[in-house]
Every structure is written in structure tokens, then in C-alpha cells.
N, C-alpha and C positions, 0 to 999 in steps of 0.2 A: 504494498499499501505506500503509496505519493504522498510527498508531505506538499499539500500543494498550499499552504497556505504563506504568506511574505514571513517578514522577520515579526516581531516587536511589535500589536496593534494597542490602538488606545484601548484603560479597559469597555467594561462587555458595554451599550448603551450609548456611545461615544457614534455620534453620527456624522459619517466621510463618504464620501462624493462617492459613487458607482465605482465601476474597477474588479484589480482580483480579488483585494478585500473584504468589497458588498458581497462577490459573488459568495464568495471561502464562506463568508458567515451565514448569507441567504444558508446555503446547501445543509449549515449546520443544525441551521431554526427551524428549517424541512427536520431535517433528523426526529429532532427530540422533540416536537412535535407526534410524528410521526409515531415513533417510540411511547409520550407517554396513550399517542392514541390504544395501541395494541397491550402498554403493559402494566402502563400506570406509574404513577411515577418509582411506588418502592421495587416496583420490576426494572427502572428505564437505568441502565447502564454505560459509564463515561463509556464504553467497547465497545455498546453496541452501536451509540451515535457514530464512533471513531467508524465502523465495517459499512454502516448507512450511509455518510458523508462522505466518506472519500480521505476527512482529512486525519491524520494519526491521532494519535491514543495522547502523544506527549506534546503534541500542540494545542488540542484541544484545553492540555490541563495548563499550560504556559499563558495563554489566551483567558482561561475564562474560569483558571483557580480547578475545576470540578466539577462535580452534576448541578451543585445550588448554583452554580456564575450557570451554567450554562440554558438553567432553566429560568431563572430572571432573566437575559438579556435574552431570551424565543420571546417572554411575553415584554419583554421594552423594543423590541424591532416587531411585534404585532399591535403596541402602539404609532406605529411610522405609517400606517394608514391613512387614505384621502375620505377615510366617511367620514357625512356629514346625519345630521338631524332632520325627520321628516319636516316638512315645510310644506301643510294644507293650505296651510291662510286660518285655522280657525286651535285654539286651546281642547278642544276636546281633540278635534281629529290627533294631534302631533304626537298627543298623550296618548290619544287608543292605538298611533303606531306605534310610537315607540313597546310598547306591553304587550303586542304584535311580535314584534323583531323577537323579544328574547325568546317568547315560544317557540321561535320560529326554528332559534338559532339551536335552544335545547331538546327539541320535541323532539330529530331527529337523531337516536340511534347513534347513530356513524359519527355525525356533525359534530355532534357535542360532548364526543372521548375527550377531545383535546383539551378542550374548556374546563370541565369537567373535572378533566386528571393537576391543571393548574391551580384549580381549586382546592382541592383536597389533596395538594402539595405544598398550601400556605401554614397545614394544619402540621406538615411536618415538615418544615426547612422555615426558619427566621426569613434567611435570603430571600423564599418564592413570598413569602405572604410578605414583609415591604413591593416587592415586583409589582406582585399583582394589585395594589394595594394603590402606588404608582400606579400601572390601568388605568382601575377606576374610577379615577382621582382625573385625569385627566379626560379618560372617557364622558363624566360625568362634564365634566366642564363643558365636551363642548355640547352636551346636552342642553345645560342653562339657556342656549343661546332662543328654544321652544319658550319659552317662559318672561323672558325678552319682550320677544317678538310680541306677545300675550300682552305685557302689561304697555309695549305701545302705544297697542290694538284698544287699550280701556274692558281686553277682555276677565285682567288680573288686578288686583288692586298692586299699590303703588310700594314698594318695597321687599314683594311677596319676595320670599327664599328660595330662589331660582336652585339651588344647592341642591337643599330638602326635599324642593317638589318633583326633579325626576328622579330622589333616590326610592320615595313612593310606591312613585310608581311600577316601579320596578321591585320589593321589593317583598309584597306576596307571593309574588314567582319564586323569589327566589328558594325563599319559607319553603313553600310547598315541593318545589327542589332538591333544595340541601338539604333541609329540615329533620319534615316531614316524610321525604319519600314520598310523595304523592303528584298525582301527575296532575299536565298544566296546560289549557287549552284555548283557546280564543275566546268562546265566555268569559272566562276566567281573570283575561287578558283588555278587554273589556268592563266591566266588571269596574278591576279596579283603578285604571283610568276612567274612570267618570267618581268611582267613590274622593281620586281627586284633585279633578275639575271643580266638584261638587265642596272640597274641599276650600280650594284655592276662592275661590270667588265669595269664602265664608269670609275669607280672611283667617283661616290661620295658619295660613305659611308665612303671618306681617307679623311683626313687632303685638308686643299689648296693648300699646297707644293707639285709644283712639285715631289718632293724627294716620297712625301707620292700616286703615283698612278700607280705607278713601281710597278710588279707582283712578287708574291716569284720568277720565270722562271728569271726576269730581276736581280734579286736582286742577282741569285744565279753566274750571265755574269760578270756581274760590277766583283764580287771581283776576278775571273780566270785571270790569267798572261792575257798580249799581246798575242793573236802567232807570229811567226814569219812567214810572207810571204815565198811559196814553189817557 
């Protein structure tokens, strides 16, 4: 097996332009994903990744430090995609689309094997847990645009906690998927989205002060000068 990597590389997660190093990193990441899907985190080994990727295991140890580093970097690389949250033009539609994406992602056992193994790895490796947390922090950060647009349209109160909203949509789904091990479906996704949308409109995700529950429309009205009665 030839060592097809360049010399010393930056720490896992450091982003560099394309080329040989990028191809090597992508090959290693694909091998990690395949191994997680086939064997889970407990069954994944550096030897498997080396065999699958064509990168010598001494290179893997030198650049990634071992199995934990390989898993962490695979998660970091997964966060470099171009995924964007839905934009249906309505808060309800956007939240529903987000919830349904969770069901679709984990509904197919074959497709869900690798991400499920990532989550399992986070319970066994602190480094994997840090990487998983960073991945979802970044992904939820992208989703916050859904709430920000809703506030701008006057659908959500000013001061709505966008991060809390997008997490609340997927929380019931992840509870069933990874805690109670119950099935999830489109109906449950729609129910979760509808409940969160109603809570948003009721001001449940805003500060407890009265001013925090005003919608964008209310805020504009409050700044308008009083009209002279006719």
C-alpha cells in the first residue's frame, strides 16, 4: 500500500484549497463514513480506514493522531457542504421542511447508519463529542435564517431566540430516534413544526419582558407618529 499523502499537514479541520491533500482527506473521510456505517464506532479501526482509503496507517496516525482524530475530522469535513435551510416564504412551511428533513435523513436505515454512528461515537469519545457539537452548532446556525426571515416578515415576535426555535423543532424527533428508539414519520415532523410555530407566535421564545413579545409589525406601528382623528 503506497503512502499517497503529502508530508506534514495542518491539524484536522484546517481548511485548505483543493489538490492532493484535499483528495487524500476526502478519501479518508469516505473510508471513515463507510466504516461507521458498516461496523459502528466500536468496530472501526485505523487499519480499516487505511485499507479502504489507500492511505498508509502511519500517515493516518501522523496526520490525525488515531481513530478519534479521524472521526472528528470526518465530521468537520461534513460541515463544509453547501446545504442551506428551506425558504418557503412562511415560518410554518420552513419549520415543517426542516423537521421533515430530519425524518428523511434518519428514516432510511442505510443512509442513517453513518450519522447514527457519529452520534454513538460522541458518547464514547470526548473528541468526537466536541466535533459533533461543533457540527450541529454550525448547522443550527445556518437554520437561524428561517426565524430571522420570519421576524422580518412580522410572523414572529421581535427578540425571538432563533437558535432555540430551530433546536426545538428537531428535539422531539431526536428524542424518539436516539432515546426511546421509536419510529418517526412525516406526521410527527409536521406536528413538531406546528407546535413550535404556535409557541413562536405566542412569544414562548422571547424574553419574559412584555416588550419582547411585540412582533415586527407592532414595532413599526409603535414608531409611527400618532394620526390626527378626522
